[in-house]
C-alpha positions in Angstrom: -107.4 -69.1 2.9 -104.6 -69.4 5.5 -102.0 -68.2 3.0 -104.3 -65.5 1.5 -104.8 -63.6 4.7 -101.1 -62.9 5.4 -100.6 -61.9 1.8 -103.5 -59.5 1.9 -102.4 -58.1 5.2 -98.9 -57.3 3.8 -100.6 -55.8 0.7 -102.8 -53.5 2.8 -99.9 -52.4 4.9 -97.9 -51.5 1.7 -100.9 -49.5 0.3 -101.3 -47.6 3.6 -97.6 -46.7 3.7 -97.7 -45.8 0.1 -100.6 -43.4 0.6 -98.9 -41.9 3.6 -95.7 -41.4 1.6 -97.6 -39.8 -1.2 -99.1 -37.2 1.1 -95.8 -36.5 2.8 -93.7 -36.2 -0.4 -96.3 -34.4 -2.5 -97.4 -31.9 0.2 -94.3 -29.7 -0.5 -95.8 -28.7 -3.9 -99.2 -28.1 -2.4 -97.8 -25.9 0.4 -95.6 -24.0 -2.0 -98.6 -23.2 -4.3 -100.7 -22.2 -1.3 -97.9 -19.9 0.0 -97.7 -18.1 -3.3 -101.5 -17.5 -3.4 -101.6 -16.5 0.2 -104.0 -19.3 1.1 -103.9 -21.5 4.3 -104.9 -25.0 3.3 -106.3 -27.4 5.9 -105.0 -30.9 6.3 -107.9 -32.2 4.3 -107.1 -29.8 1.5 -103.5 -30.9 1.5 -104.5 -34.6 1.3 -107.0 -34.0 -1.5 -104.4 -32.1 -3.5 -101.6 -34.7 -3.1 -104.0 -37.4 -4.3 -104.6 -35.7 -7.7 -101.4 -34.0 -8.8 -100.5 -34.4 -12.5 -96.8 -34.8 -11.8 -96.4 -35.9 -8.3 -93.1 -36.9 -6.6 -94.8 -40.1 -5.5 -98.0 -41.0 -7.3 -100.8 -42.3 -5.1 -101.8 -46.0 -5.6 -105.1 -45.2 -7.3 -103.3 -42.9 -9.8 -100.9 -45.7 -10.7 -103.7 -48.2 -11.0 -105.7 -45.9 -13.3 -102.6 -45.3 -15.5 -101.8 -49.0 -15.6 -105.4 -49.9 -16.5 -105.4 -47.2 -19.2 -102.1 -48.6 -20.6 -103.5 -52.1 -20.7 -107.1 -51.5 -21.9 -107.1 -47.9 -23.1 -105.8 -48.6 -26.6 -105.0 -51.3 -29.1 -102.3 -53.8 -28.1 -100.4 -52.8 -31.2 -100.3 -49.1 -30.1 -96.9 -47.7 -29.0 -98.7 -46.4 -25.9 -100.0 -49.9 -24.9 -98.3 -51.6 -22.0 -99.3 -54.9 -23.5 -97.2 -54.0 -26.6 -94.2 -52.9 -24.5 -94.6 -55.9 -22.2 -94.4 -58.2 -25.2 -91.2 -56.6 -26.5 -89.6 -56.9 -23.0 -90.9 -60.5 -22.7 -89.3 -61.5 -26.0 -85.9 -60.4 -24.9 -86.5 -61.9 -21.5 -87.2 -65.4 -22.9 -84.3 -65.4 -25.2 -82.0 -64.4 -22.4 -83.6 -66.8 -20.0 -83.2 -69.8 -22.4 -79.6 -68.8 -23.1 -78.9 -68.4 -19.4 -80.3 -71.9 -18.7 -78.1 -73.5 -21.4 -75.0 -71.7 -20.2 -75.7 -72.4 -16.5 -76.5 -76.1 -17.0 -73.5 -76.7 -19.3 -71.1 -75.0 -16.9 -72.6 -76.9 -13.9 -72.2 -80.3 -15.6 -68.6 -79.5 -16.6 -67.8 -78.3 -13.1 -69.2 -81.4 -11.4 -67.4 -83.8 -13.7 -64.1 -81.9 -13.9 -62.0 -80.6 -11.0 -60.1 -78.3 -13.4 -63.3 -76.6 -14.4 -64.4 -76.4 -10.8 -61.1 -74.7 -9.8 -60.9 -72.4 -12.8 -64.5 -71.5 -13.9 -66.4 -71.3 -10.7 -64.4 -68.5 -9.1 -64.7 -66.4 -12.2 -68.5 -67.1 -12.4 -68.8 -65.7 -8.8 -66.6 -62.7 -9.6 -68.7 -61.9 -12.7 -71.7 -61.2 -10.5 -69.9 -58.5 -8.6 -69.8 -56.3 -11.7 -72.8 -53.8 -11.7 -75.1 -54.6 -14.6 -75.7 -50.9 -15.1 -72.0 -50.5 -15.9 -71.8 -53.6 -18.0 -74.9 -53.1 -20.1 -73.5 -50.1 -22.1 -70.3 -52.1 -22.8 -72.3 -55.0 -24.2 -74.2 -52.6 -26.4 -71.0 -51.0 -27.7 -69.4 -54.3 -28.4 -72.5 -55.5 -30.3 -72.4 -52.4 -32.5 -68.7 -52.8 -33.0 -69.0 -56.4 -34.4 -71.9 -55.3 -36.7 -74.9 -56.6 -34.7 -77.7 -54.2 -35.5 -80.5 -56.1 -33.9 -81.2 -54.6 -30.6 -82.8 -57.8 -29.3 -79.4 -59.6 -29.2 -77.6 -57.3 -26.6 -80.7 -57.3 -24.4 -80.8 -61.1 -24.5 -77.1 -61.3 -23.7 -77.6 -59.0 -20.7 -80.6 -61.1 -19.5 -78.5 -64.3 -19.9 -75.7 -62.7 -17.9 -78.0 -62.2 -14.9 -79.9 -65.4 -15.2 -77.2 -68.0 -15.7 -75.6 -67.6 -12.3 -78.5 -68.9 -10.1 -78.9 -71.8 -12.5 -75.2 -72.6 -12.3 -75.0 -72.5 -8.5 -78.2 -74.5 -7.9 -77.4 -77.1 -10.5 -73.9 -77.7 -9.1 -75.5 -78.1 -5.7 -78.2 -80.4 -7.1 -75.8 -82.6 -9.2 -73.6 -83.1 -6.1 -76.6 -83.8 -3.8 -76.5 -87.6 -4.1 -74.6 -89.1 -1.1 -71.7 -91.5 -1.3 -73.9 -94.5 -0.5 -76.1 -93.9 -3.6 -73.1 -93.4 -5.8 -71.5 -96.6 -4.5 -74.7 -98.5 -5.1 -74.7 -97.6 -8.8 -71.0 -98.4 -9.2 -71.7 -101.8 -7.6 -74.3 -102.3 -10.4 -71.5 -101.4 -12.9 -73.0 -98.1 -14.0 -70.7 -95.8 -15.9 -70.4 -92.0 -15.5 -73.0 -91.3 -18.1 -75.5 -93.7 -16.4 -74.8 -92.2 -13.0 -75.6 -88.8 -14.4 -78.9 -89.7 -16.1 -80.2 -92.1 -13.5 -79.1 -90.4 -10.3 -77.5 -86.9 -10.5 -79.9 -85.3 -12.9 -83.1 -86.5 -11.2 -81.7 -85.4 -7.8 -80.9 -81.9 -9.2 -84.4 -81.1 -10.5 -85.8 -79.6 -7.3 -82.7 -77.3 -7.2 -83.1 -76.6 -10.9 -86.7 -75.4 -10.7 -86.0 -73.4 -7.6 -83.2 -71.6 -9.5 -85.5 -71.0 -12.5 -87.8 -68.8 -10.4 -84.9 -66.6 -9.5 -83.4 -66.7 -13.0 -86.6 -65.7 -14.8 -87.0 -62.7 -12.6 -83.3 -61.8 -13.0 -83.7 -62.2 -16.8 -86.6 -59.8 -16.8 -84.5 -57.2 -14.9 -81.7 -57.7 -17.4 -84.0 -57.1 -20.4 -85.3 -53.9 -18.8 -81.9 -52.7 -18.0 -80.7 -53.6 -21.5 -83.3 -51.4 -23.0 -81.9 -48.3 -21.3 -78.5 -47.9 -23.1 -79.7 -49.3 -26.4 -81.8 -46.2 -27.2 -84.8 -48.4 -27.5 -88.2 -46.8 -27.8 -90.1 -50.1 -27.3 -90.2 -52.1 -24.1 -91.1 -51.5 -20.4 -87.6 -50.2 -19.7 -87.9 -47.7 -22.6 -91.3 -46.7 -21.2 -89.8 -46.0 -17.8 -87.0 -44.0 -19.3 -89.5 -41.9 -21.4 -91.6 -41.2 -18.3 -88.5 -40.1 -16.4 -87.1 -37.9 -19.2 -90.4 -36.1 -19.9 -91.4 -35.7 -16.3 -94.3 -38.2 -16.4 -94.0 -40.2 -13.2 -97.3 -41.9 -13.8 -96.1 -43.5 -17.0 -92.9 -44.6 -15.3 -94.8 -46.1 -12.3 -97.4 -47.8 -14.6 -94.5 -49.5 -16.5 -92.9 -50.5 -13.2 -96.2 -52.2 -12.1 -96.5 -53.9 -15.5 -93.0 -55.3 -15.1 -93.9 -56.6 -11.6 -97.1 -58.2 -13.0 -95.1 -59.8 -15.8 -92.5 -61.1 -13.4 -95.2 -62.7 -11.2 -96.8 -64.3 -14.3 -93.4 -65.8 -15.4 -92.8 -67.2 -11.9 -96.2 -68.8 -11.9 -95.5 -70.4 -15.2 -92.2 -71.8 -13.9 -94.1 -73.2 -10.9 -96.6 -74.8 -13.2 -93.8 -76.5 -15.2 -92.3 -77.7 -11.9 -95.5 -79.4 -10.9 -95.9 -81.0 -14.3 -92.4 -82.3 -14.1 -92.8 -83.6 -10.6 -96.1 -85.3 -11.5 -94.4 -87.0 -14.4 -91.7 -88.3 -12.1 -94.3 -89.6 -9.6 -93.8 -87.0 -6.9 -96.9 -86.7 -4.7 -97.5 -83.5 -2.7 
């Protein structure tokens, strides 16, 4: 209950500001229409009109909620208008990219911790890679995929997702694998443990809290990568494609409903990662 109250307080504040912003941004259309007809609307008239416009600049929360509910329950999940269908398409690319990002991040982290050459050569380039805007990089990945004959649109989206998700895993795993102090390392060496045994018995267990913390960031970044990857591929399926369609055809409600669906999907993925973390900690005997 103590954690629920602050969350609800922030949520209420966001909704209030959202409604205020909707009235402010949508009132220009209302006043323009009133000026053309020679009417003088009251403040209540302005508020009422800004809450029900078909193509508002900023849709009101209840309009977005209604469109979201319609997209989830208003048609079959196999329909091209179903947010469940589009969410599944985006989720598929997200998970492929997420898994690929984990494999690349962990592999690079292990090599960096065990090799000074890798640390000095790879780590700076990994950091530099994150300074490149993904919006600029995504079309390049799509073009290169087409150039090498890859016709499956899922692959470039997964690569873009992996590009965004590997870095938090890499940084956190390097920190986690290096977290054991000198006394712990000396103790294992005293017992005659080799490098492999030190890794499996000490370094890897010590890195798990860092690893799961990075996964929560990585899975959200992977989802962003999948959505961004849908924009330059010309995809007609997926939440990113749904946002693009809403923007191109002047349907802000479709765009905002897809955005809310993406936020819900991200929250669900983070909850799943948290559940996996608790299961792993319980198996290792960690008591909260």
